[in-house]
MOPAC internal coordinates of N, CA, C and O (Angstrom, degrees):
PM7 1SCF
backbone

  N    0.0000 0     0.00 0     0.00 0    0    0    0
  C    1.4300 1     0.00 0     0.00 0    1    0    0
  C    1.5360 1   106.94 1     0.00 0    2    1    0
  O    1.2310 1   120.27 1   -45.59 1    3    2    1
  N    1.2923 1   117.10 1   134.41 1    3    2    1
  C    1.4777 1   122.95 1  -179.49 1    5    3    2
  C    1.4937 1   110.59 1   -73.38 1    6    5    3
  O    1.2310 1   119.79 1   -34.50 1    7    6    5
  N    1.3280 1   118.00 1   145.50 1    7    6    5
  C    1.4785 1   119.55 1   178.83 1    9    7    6
  C    1.5222 1   110.53 1   -69.99 1   10    9    7
  O    1.2310 1   122.90 1   -27.57 1   11   10    9
  N    1.3559 1   112.04 1   152.43 1   11   10    9
  C    1.4525 1   117.75 1  -179.36 1   13   11   10
  C    1.5621 1   108.83 1   -73.03 1   14   13   11
  O    1.2310 1   120.62 1   -39.05 1   15   14   13
  N    1.2843 1   116.42 1   140.95 1   15   14   13
  C    1.4465 1   121.08 1  -179.79 1   17   15   14
  C    1.5385 1   109.85 1  -122.59 1   18   17   15
  O    1.2310 1   121.25 1   -43.73 1   19   18   17
  N    1.2744 1   115.21 1   136.27 1   19   18   17
  C    1.4765 1   120.00 1   178.57 1   21   19   18
  C    1.4844 1   107.71 1  -126.35 1   22   21   19
  O    1.2310 1   120.21 1   -42.70 1   23   22   21
  N    1.3002 1   117.21 1   137.30 1   23   22   21
  C    1.4401 1   122.80 1   173.33 1   25   23   22
  C    1.5222 1   113.67 1    75.77 1   26   25   23
  O    1.2310 1   121.55 1    -1.33 1   27   26   25
  N    1.3315 1   114.63 1   178.67 1   27   26   25
  C    1.4637 1   121.63 1  -174.61 1   29   27   26
  C    1.5251 1   111.30 1   -76.71 1   30   29   27
  O    1.2310 1   119.60 1   162.50 1   31   30   29
  N    1.3654 1   118.36 1   -17.50 1   31   30   29
  C    1.4496 1   121.46 1  -178.06 1   33   31   30
  C    1.4986 1   112.28 1   -72.62 1   34   33   31
  O    1.2310 1   119.49 1   157.72 1   35   34   33
  N    1.3171 1   118.57 1   -22.28 1   35   34   33
  C    1.4577 1   122.22 1  -179.24 1   37   35   34
  C    1.5094 1   113.27 1    70.68 1   38   37   35
  O    1.2310 1   118.24 1  -149.91 1   39   38   37
  N    1.3209 1   120.96 1    30.09 1   39   38   37
  C    1.4617 1   122.39 1  -177.10 1   41   39   38
  C    1.5079 1   109.28 1   -88.74 1   42   41   39
  O    1.2310 1   120.86 1   -32.63 1   43   42   41
  N    1.3306 1   115.96 1   147.37 1   43   42   41
  C    1.4653 1   122.04 1   177.60 1   45   43   42
  C    1.5187 1   108.46 1   -72.09 1   46   45   43
  O    1.2310 1   120.57 1   -52.61 1   47   46   45
  N    1.3069 1   116.52 1   127.39 1   47   46   45
  C    1.4449 1   120.23 1  -175.04 1   49   47   46
  C    1.5141 1   113.77 1  -105.67 1   50   49   47
  O    1.2310 1   119.13 1  -173.55 1   51   50   49
  N    1.3326 1   119.27 1     6.45 1   51   50   49
  C    1.4679 1   119.84 1  -178.12 1   53   51   50
  C    1.5410 1   109.76 1   -69.07 1   54   53   51
  O    1.2310 1   121.85 1   -27.93 1   55   54   53
  N    1.3141 1   114.06 1   152.07 1   55   54   53
  C    1.4699 1   119.50 1  -177.38 1   57   55   54
  C    1.5294 1   110.40 1   -64.46 1   58   57   55
  O    1.2310 1   120.26 1   139.55 1   59   58   57
  N    1.3298 1   117.12 1   -40.45 1   59   58   57
  C    1.4802 1   118.71 1  -179.62 1   61   59   58
  C    1.5472 1   111.73 1   -62.43 1   62   61   59
  O    1.2310 1   120.58 1   142.09 1   63   62   61
  N    1.2572 1   116.50 1   -37.91 1   63   62   61
  C    1.4815 1   120.83 1   178.37 1   65   63   62
  C    1.5183 1   110.11 1   -63.69 1   66   65   63
  O    1.2310 1   120.75 1   138.40 1   67   66   65
  N    1.3576 1   116.17 1   -41.60 1   67   66   65
  C    1.4489 1   119.38 1   178.40 1   69   67   66
  C    1.5240 1   112.06 1   -66.77 1   70   69   67
  O    1.2310 1   121.20 1   138.56 1   71   70   69
  N    1.3114 1   115.30 1   -41.44 1   71   70   69
  C    1.4688 1   118.79 1  -178.30 1   73   71   70
  C    1.5113 1   109.11 1   -68.00 1   74   73   71
  O    1.2310 1   119.69 1   138.09 1   75   74   73
  N    1.3125 1   118.20 1   -41.91 1   75   74   73
  C    1.4697 1   121.08 1  -176.46 1   77   75   74
  C    1.5304 1   112.34 1   -65.69 1   78   77   75
  O    1.2310 1   119.11 1   165.78 1   79   78   77
  N    1.3023 1   119.30 1   -14.22 1   79   78   77
  C    1.4363 1   121.93 1   178.29 1   81   79   78
  C    1.5334 1   113.00 1   -83.95 1   82   81   79
  O    1.2310 1   119.89 1   170.55 1   83   82   81
  N    1.3551 1   117.81 1    -9.45 1   83   82   81
  C    1.4296 1   119.65 1   179.61 1   85   83   82
  C    1.5274 1   111.20 1   -71.73 1   86   85   83
  O    1.2310 1   121.14 1   -32.28 1   87   86   85
  N    1.3247 1   115.43 1   147.72 1   87   86   85
  C    1.4514 1   122.25 1  -178.56 1   89   87   86
  C    1.5282 1   110.40 1   -65.79 1   90   89   87
  O    1.2310 1   119.97 1   143.57 1   91   90   89
  N    1.3248 1   117.66 1   -36.43 1   91   90   89
  C    1.4715 1   119.44 1  -178.31 1   93   91   90
  C    1.5497 1   110.89 1   -65.96 1   94   93   91
  O    1.2310 1   119.08 1   150.67 1   95   94   93
  N    1.3010 1   119.37 1   -29.33 1   95   94   93
  C    1.4303 1   121.01 1   175.84 1   97   95   94
  C    1.5194 1   109.99 1   -70.21 1   98   97   95
  O    1.2310 1   120.06 1   139.32 1   99   98   97
  N    1.2993 1   117.48 1   -40.68 1   99   98   97
  C    1.4746 1   121.02 1   176.38 1  101   99   98
  C    1.5421 1   110.08 1   -60.95 1  102  101   99
  O    1.2310 1   121.51 1   136.28 1  103  102  101
  N    1.3044 1   114.72 1   -43.72 1  103  102  101
  C    1.4922 1   119.29 1  -178.86 1  105  103  102
  C    1.5295 1   108.74 1   -64.74 1  106  105  103
  O    1.2310 1   119.09 1   139.12 1  107  106  105
  N    1.3191 1   119.35 1   -40.88 1  107  106  105
  C    1.4429 1   123.18 1   178.42 1  109  107  106
  C    1.5058 1   111.02 1   -62.53 1  110  109  107
  O    1.2310 1   121.11 1   137.82 1  111  110  109
  N    1.3596 1   115.49 1   -42.18 1  111  110  109
  C    1.4659 1   119.44 1   178.80 1  113  111  110
  C    1.5278 1   111.57 1   -61.96 1  114  113  111
  O    1.2310 1   121.43 1   137.00 1  115  114  113
  N    1.3672 1   114.87 1   -43.00 1  115  114  113
  C    1.4828 1   119.66 1   178.95 1  117  115  114
  C    1.5201 1   109.57 1   -64.69 1  118  117  115
  O    1.2310 1   119.30 1   138.66 1  119  118  117
  N    1.3049 1   118.93 1   -41.34 1  119  118  117
  C    1.4581 1   122.16 1   179.71 1  121  119  118
  C    1.5333 1   111.77 1   -62.68 1  122  121  119
  O    1.2310 1   121.37 1   137.99 1  123  122  121
  N    1.3335 1   114.99 1   -42.01 1  123  122  121
  C    1.4552 1   118.61 1   177.09 1  125  123  122
  C    1.4960 1   112.44 1   -63.70 1  126  125  123
  O    1.2310 1   120.83 1   136.97 1  127  126  125
  N    1.3328 1   116.02 1   -43.03 1  127  126  125
  C    1.4853 1   118.38 1   178.36 1  129  127  126
  C    1.5489 1   111.13 1   -63.83 1  130  129  127
  O    1.2310 1   120.80 1   140.46 1  131  130  129
  N    1.3314 1   116.08 1   -39.54 1  131  130  129
  C    1.4671 1   119.54 1   176.90 1  133  131  130
  C    1.5177 1   112.29 1   -63.54 1  134  133  131
  O    1.2310 1   121.15 1   140.98 1  135  134  133
  N    1.3505 1   115.41 1   -39.02 1  135  134  133
  C    1.4923 1   119.33 1   179.34 1  137  135  134
  C    1.5311 1   110.10 1   -65.61 1  138  137  135
  O    1.2310 1   120.39 1   140.55 1  139  138  137
  N    1.2978 1   116.86 1   -39.45 1  139  138  137
  C    1.4734 1   120.71 1   178.54 1  141  139  138
  C    1.5169 1   109.71 1   -64.47 1  142  141  139
  O    1.2310 1   120.72 1   136.70 1  143  142  141
  N    1.3119 1   116.22 1   -43.30 1  143  142  141
  C    1.4832 1   119.84 1  -179.85 1  145  143  142
  C    1.5390 1   111.99 1   -63.21 1  146  145  143
  O    1.2310 1   120.87 1   134.69 1  147  146  145
  N    1.3435 1   115.94 1   -45.31 1  147  146  145
  C    1.4634 1   120.04 1   178.06 1  149  147  146
  C    1.5299 1   111.39 1   -63.95 1  150  149  147
  O    1.2310 1   120.69 1   140.64 1  151  150  149
  N    1.3174 1   116.29 1   -39.36 1  151  150  149
  C    1.4875 1   120.43 1  -179.93 1  153  151  150
  C    1.5310 1   110.84 1   -64.13 1  154  153  151
  O    1.2310 1   120.39 1   139.87 1  155  154  153
  N    1.3261 1   116.85 1   -40.13 1  155  154  153
  C    1.4745 1   120.82 1   177.45 1  157  155  154
  C    1.5265 1   110.55 1   -62.25 1  158  157  155
  O    1.2310 1   121.15 1   135.39 1  159  158  157
  N    1.3615 1   115.41 1   -44.61 1  159  158  157
  C    1.4549 1   118.89 1  -178.70 1  161  159  158
  C    1.5542 1   110.13 1   -64.38 1  162  161  159
  O    1.2310 1   120.93 1   138.87 1  163  162  161
  N    1.3452 1   115.83 1   -41.13 1  163  162  161
  C    1.4415 1   120.39 1   179.78 1  165  163  162
  C    1.5404 1   111.41 1   -63.09 1  166  165  163
  O    1.2310 1   120.36 1   136.17 1  167  166  165
  N    1.3027 1   116.92 1   -43.83 1  167  166  165
  C    1.4615 1   119.98 1   177.24 1  169  167  166
  C    1.4986 1   112.47 1   -61.24 1  170  169  167
  O    1.2310 1   121.14 1   136.74 1  171  170  169
  N    1.3290 1   115.42 1   -43.26 1  171  170  169
  C    1.4604 1   121.01 1   179.28 1  173  171  170
  C    1.5364 1   110.37 1   -62.21 1  174  173  171
  O    1.2310 1   120.44 1   135.41 1  175  174  173
  N    1.3330 1   116.76 1   -44.59 1  175  174  173
  C    1.4719 1   120.71 1   179.94 1  177  175  174
  C    1.5067 1   110.50 1   -65.52 1  178  177  175
  O    1.2310 1   120.14 1   140.06 1  179  178  177
  N    1.3431 1   117.34 1   -39.94 1  179  178  177
  C    1.4501 1   121.81 1   179.40 1  181  179  178
  C    1.5058 1   110.07 1   -63.82 1  182  181  179
  O    1.2310 1   120.79 1   138.94 1  183  182  181
  N    1.3186 1   116.10 1   -41.06 1  183  182  181
  C    1.4624 1   119.77 1   178.09 1  185  183  182
  C    1.5176 1   112.78 1   -62.53 1  186  185  183
  O    1.2310 1   121.48 1   138.60 1  187  186  185
  N    1.3364 1   114.78 1   -41.40 1  187  186  185
  C    1.4545 1   118.80 1   179.60 1  189  187  186
  C    1.5479 1   109.97 1   -66.94 1  190  189  187
  O    1.2310 1   120.56 1   138.24 1  191  190  189
  N    1.3428 1   116.53 1   -41.76 1  191  190  189
  C    1.4646 1   119.28 1   178.83 1  193  191  190
  C    1.5309 1   110.83 1   -62.26 1  194  193  191
  O    1.2310 1   120.15 1   139.23 1  195  194  193
  N    1.2940 1   117.32 1   -40.77 1  195  194  193
  C    1.4568 1   121.57 1   179.39 1  197  195  194
  C    1.5430 1   109.79 1   -64.00 1  198  197  195
  O    1.2310 1   119.83 1   137.95 1  199  198  197
  N    1.3041 1   117.93 1   -42.05 1  199  198  197
  C    1.4337 1   122.12 1  -179.67 1  201  199  198
  C    1.5686 1   109.39 1   -65.01 1  202  201  199
  O    1.2310 1   120.06 1   137.67 1  203  202  201
  N    1.3227 1   117.49 1   -42.33 1  203  202  201
  C    1.4570 1   120.92 1   179.77 1  205  203  202
  C    1.5406 1   109.67 1   -64.26 1  206  205  203
  O    1.2310 1   120.60 1   135.21 1  207  206  205
  N    1.3338 1   116.46 1   -44.79 1  207  206  205
  C    1.4513 1   121.15 1   179.94 1  209  207  206
  C    1.5304 1   110.45 1   -60.32 1  210  209  207
  O    1.2310 1   120.14 1   133.11 1  211  210  209
  N    1.3236 1   117.33 1   -46.89 1  211  210  209
  C    1.4384 1   122.09 1   179.99 1  213  211  210
  C    1.5118 1   112.61 1   -62.28 1  214  213  211
  O    1.2310 1   120.73 1   137.24 1  215  214  213
  N    1.3046 1   116.21 1   -42.76 1  215  214  213
  C    1.4644 1   120.48 1  -179.72 1  217  215  214
  C    1.5165 1   110.37 1   -67.17 1  218  217  215
  O    1.2310 1   120.43 1   137.47 1  219  218  217
  N    1.3349 1   116.79 1   -42.53 1  219  218  217
  C    1.4736 1   120.14 1   178.31 1  221  219  218
  C    1.5457 1   110.68 1   -61.59 1  222  221  219
  O    1.2310 1   121.52 1   137.79 1  223  222  221
  N    1.3051 1   114.70 1   -42.21 1  223  222  221
  C    1.4756 1   119.18 1   179.23 1  225  223  222
  C    1.5632 1   109.64 1   -59.54 1  226  225  223
  O    1.2310 1   121.31 1   134.47 1  227  226  225
  N    1.3100 1   115.09 1   -45.53 1  227  226  225
  C    1.4779 1   117.93 1   179.35 1  229  227  226
  C    1.5261 1   111.57 1   -62.54 1  230  229  227
  O    1.2310 1   120.66 1   139.68 1  231  230  229
  N    1.3088 1   116.35 1   -40.32 1  231  230  229
  C    1.4778 1   119.95 1  -177.73 1  233  231  230
  C    1.5130 1   110.34 1   -67.10 1  234  233  231
  O    1.2310 1   120.31 1   145.84 1  235  234  233
  N    1.3394 1   117.01 1   -34.16 1  235  234  233
  C    1.4576 1   119.24 1  -178.97 1  237  235  234
  C    1.5286 1   114.02 1   -84.98 1  238  237  235
  O    1.2310 1   120.27 1   145.39 1  239  238  237
  N    1.3250 1   117.09 1   -34.61 1  239  238  237
  C    1.4620 1   120.75 1  -172.53 1  241  239  238
  C    1.5256 1   112.70 1   -87.78 1  242  241  239
  O    1.2310 1   119.72 1   139.67 1  243  242  241
  N    1.2885 1   118.14 1   -40.33 1  243  242  241
  C    1.4876 1   120.15 1  -175.83 1  245  243  242
  C    1.5267 1   112.48 1   -57.17 1  246  245  243
  O    1.2310 1   118.74 1   134.97 1  247  246  245
  N    1.3353 1   120.01 1   -45.03 1  247  246  245
  C    1.4765 1   116.60 1   177.68 1  249  247  246
  C    1.5651 1   112.08 1   -62.30 1  250  249  247
  O    1.2310 1   119.09 1   145.67 1  251  250  249
  N    1.3016 1   119.35 1   -34.33 1  251  250  249
  C    1.4596 1   122.32 1   177.99 1  253  251  250
  C    1.5174 1   110.23 1   -64.63 1  254  253  251
  O    1.2310 1   120.28 1   137.30 1  255  254  253
  N    1.3283 1   117.08 1   -42.70 1  255  254  253
  C    1.4819 1   121.42 1   178.85 1  257  255  254
  C    1.5498 1   108.46 1   -64.33 1  258  257  255
  O    1.2310 1   119.94 1   136.23 1  259  258  257
  N    1.2942 1   117.73 1   -43.77 1  259  258  257
  C    1.4501 1   120.02 1  -178.79 1  261  259  258
  C    1.5385 1   111.14 1   -63.61 1  262  261  259
  O    1.2310 1   120.32 1   142.73 1  263  262  261
  N    1.3310 1   116.99 1   -37.27 1  263  262  261
  C    1.4345 1   121.91 1   179.55 1  265  263  262
  C    1.5130 1   110.09 1   -67.42 1  266  265  263
  O    1.2310 1   120.10 1   139.88 1  267  266  265
  N    1.3327 1   117.41 1   -40.12 1  267  266  265
  C    1.4571 1   120.89 1   177.93 1  269  267  266
  C    1.5467 1   112.06 1   -65.22 1  270  269  267
  O    1.2310 1   121.75 1   139.51 1  271  270  269
  N    1.3215 1   114.26 1   -40.49 1  271  270  269
  C    1.4795 1   118.59 1   176.85 1  273  271  270
  C    1.5405 1   110.81 1   -63.43 1  274  273  271
  O    1.2310 1   120.82 1   141.24 1  275  274  273
  N    1.3235 1   116.03 1   -38.76 1  275  274  273
  C    1.4634 1   121.29 1  -179.21 1  277  275  274
  C    1.5596 1   108.70 1   -65.90 1  278  277  275
  O    1.2310 1   120.20 1   136.73 1  279  278  277
  N    1.3094 1   117.21 1   -43.27 1  279  278  277
  C    1.4685 1   120.61 1   179.05 1  281  279  278
  C    1.4895 1   110.47 1   -64.47 1  282  281  279
  O    1.2310 1   119.71 1   139.83 1  283  282  281
  N    1.3330 1   118.15 1   -40.17 1  283  282  281
  C    1.4709 1   122.49 1   178.50 1  285  283  282
  C    1.5228 1   111.54 1   -63.60 1  286  285  283
  O    1.2310 1   120.86 1   137.95 1  287  286  285
  N    1.3387 1   115.96 1   -42.05 1  287  286  285
  C    1.4584 1   119.38 1   179.27 1  289  287  286
  C    1.5334 1   110.99 1   -65.93 1  290  289  287
  O    1.2310 1   120.75 1   142.16 1  291  290  289
  N    1.3179 1   116.17 1   -37.84 1  291  290  289
  C    1.4835 1   120.33 1   178.40 1  293  291  290
  C    1.5282 1   109.79 1   -65.77 1  294  293  291
  O    1.2310 1   120.14 1   137.28 1  295  294  293
  N    1.3422 1   117.34 1   -42.72 1  295  294  293
  C    1.4561 1   120.35 1   177.35 1  297  295  294
  C    1.5269 1   111.41 1   -61.77 1  298  297  295
  O    1.2310 1   120.75 1   136.65 1  299  298  297
  N    1.3182 1   116.17 1   -43.35 1  299  298  297
  C    1.4883 1   119.13 1   177.34 1  301  299  298
  C    1.5353 1   112.17 1   -62.47 1  302  301  299
  O    1.2310 1   121.38 1   141.62 1  303  302  301
  N    1.3146 1   114.97 1   -38.38 1  303  302  301
  C    1.4634 1   119.34 1   179.88 1  305  303  302
  C    1.5168 1   109.83 1   -65.55 1  306  305  303
  O    1.2310 1   120.10 1   135.63 1  307  306  305
  N    1.3403 1   117.42 1   -44.37 1  307  306  305
  C    1.4580 1   121.62 1   177.76 1  309  307  306
  C    1.5288 1   111.40 1   -62.62 1  310  309  307
  O    1.2310 1   120.32 1   140.66 1  311  310  309
  N    1.3118 1   117.00 1   -39.34 1  311  310  309
  C    1.4533 1   120.71 1   178.92 1  313  311  310
  C    1.5300 1   111.03 1   -65.11 1  314  313  311
  O    1.2310 1   120.76 1   138.59 1  315  314  313
  N    1.3298 1   116.16 1   -41.41 1  315  314  313
  C    1.4560 1   120.38 1   178.22 1  317  315  314
  C    1.5315 1   109.61 1   -64.31 1  318  317  315
  O    1.2310 1   119.78 1   138.74 1  319  318  317
  N    1.3087 1   118.02 1   -41.26 1  319  318  317
  C    1.4599 1   120.17 1   178.98 1  321  319  318
  C    1.5177 1   112.23 1   -62.42 1  322  321  319
  O    1.2310 1   120.84 1   135.47 1  323  322  321
  N    1.3263 1   116.00 1   -44.53 1  323  322  321
  C    1.4686 1   118.22 1  -179.03 1  325  323  322
  C    1.5143 1   110.88 1   -67.87 1  326  325  323
  O    1.2310 1   119.85 1   145.38 1  327  326  325
  N    1.3308 1   117.90 1   -34.62 1  327  326  325
  C    1.4470 1   119.91 1  -178.99 1  329  327  326
  C    1.5496 1   110.75 1   -72.16 1  330  329  327
  O    1.2310 1   120.23 1   147.00 1  331  330  329
  N    1.3035 1   117.17 1   -33.00 1  331  330  329
  C    1.4540 1   119.90 1   178.09 1  333  331  330
  C    1.5052 1   113.56 1   -75.07 1  334  333  331
  O    1.2310 1   121.25 1   138.28 1  335  334  333
  N    1.3408 1   115.21 1   -41.72 1  335  334  333
  C    1.4751 1   119.19 1  -177.87 1  337  335  334
  C    1.5112 1   112.87 1   -85.32 1  338  337  335
  O    1.2310 1   121.00 1   165.97 1  339  338  337
  N    1.2924 1   115.70 1   -14.03 1  339  338  337
  C    1.4812 1   117.63 1  -177.17 1  341  339  338
  C    1.4971 1   109.88 1    82.78 1  342  341  339
  O    1.2310 1   120.50 1    -6.58 1  343  342  341
  N    1.3159 1   116.64 1   173.42 1  343  342  341
  C    1.4546 1   119.74 1  -179.89 1  345  343  342
  C    1.5419 1   108.26 1   -76.39 1  346  345  343
  O    1.2310 1   120.61 1   -35.74 1  347  346  345
  N    1.3121 1   116.45 1   144.26 1  347  346  345
  C    1.5011 1   118.50 1   179.95 1  349  347  346
  C    1.5234 1   109.64 1   -69.99 1  350  349  347
  O    1.2310 1   121.42 1   -25.43 1  351  350  349
  N    1.2882 1   114.89 1   154.57 1  351  350  349
  C    1.4911 1   118.40 1   175.55 1  353  351  350
  C    1.5074 1   111.58 1   -60.76 1  354  353  351
  O    1.2310 1   121.06 1   -22.11 1  355  354  353
  N    1.3008 1   115.58 1   157.89 1  355  354  353
  C    1.4443 1   120.91 1  -175.69 1  357  355  354
  C    1.5413 1   112.00 1   -62.78 1  358  357  355
  O    1.2310 1   119.48 1   142.01 1  359  358  357
  N    1.2797 1   118.60 1   -37.99 1  359  358  357
  C    1.4666 1   123.64 1  -179.00 1  361  359  358
  C    1.5351 1   113.18 1   -73.81 1  362  361  359
  O    1.2310 1   119.43 1   163.40 1  363  362  361
  N    1.3636 1   118.69 1   -16.60 1  363  362  361
  C    1.4529 1   120.68 1  -174.86 1  365  363  362
  C    1.5330 1   110.79 1   -84.28 1  366  365  363
  O    1.2310 1   119.31 1   173.19 1  367  366  365
  N    1.2721 1   118.92 1    -6.81 1  367  366  365
  C    1.4746 1   121.60 1  -177.98 1  369  367  366
  C    1.5247 1   113.26 1   -74.18 1  370  369  367
  O    1.2310 1   118.63 1   168.06 1  371  370  369
  N    1.3031 1   120.22 1   -11.94 1  371  370  369
  C    1.4542 1   121.29 1  -174.30 1  373  371  370
  C    1.4460 1   111.13 1   -68.53 1  374  373  371
  O    1.2310 1   120.10 1   180.00 1  375  374  373

């Protein structure tokens, strides 16, 4: 739809057009754009920090879990050996 025109000057007379020409509206628009830009950067940085934290946790925790599993398997193996062979004689403990 074409804007309404009044008079010989051909200027847009709608209220929105008049309001959008105010400096405060331009400043608000710039502030909103700046806020969006900063928000995007913050989200990106937060995502990177979360990835680094998760990766670091995996690097530190996975070897500990593997070591615990290895110790558990060794204990189970020793238990199986003692149950198969029976308890050693009293004199063999020296």
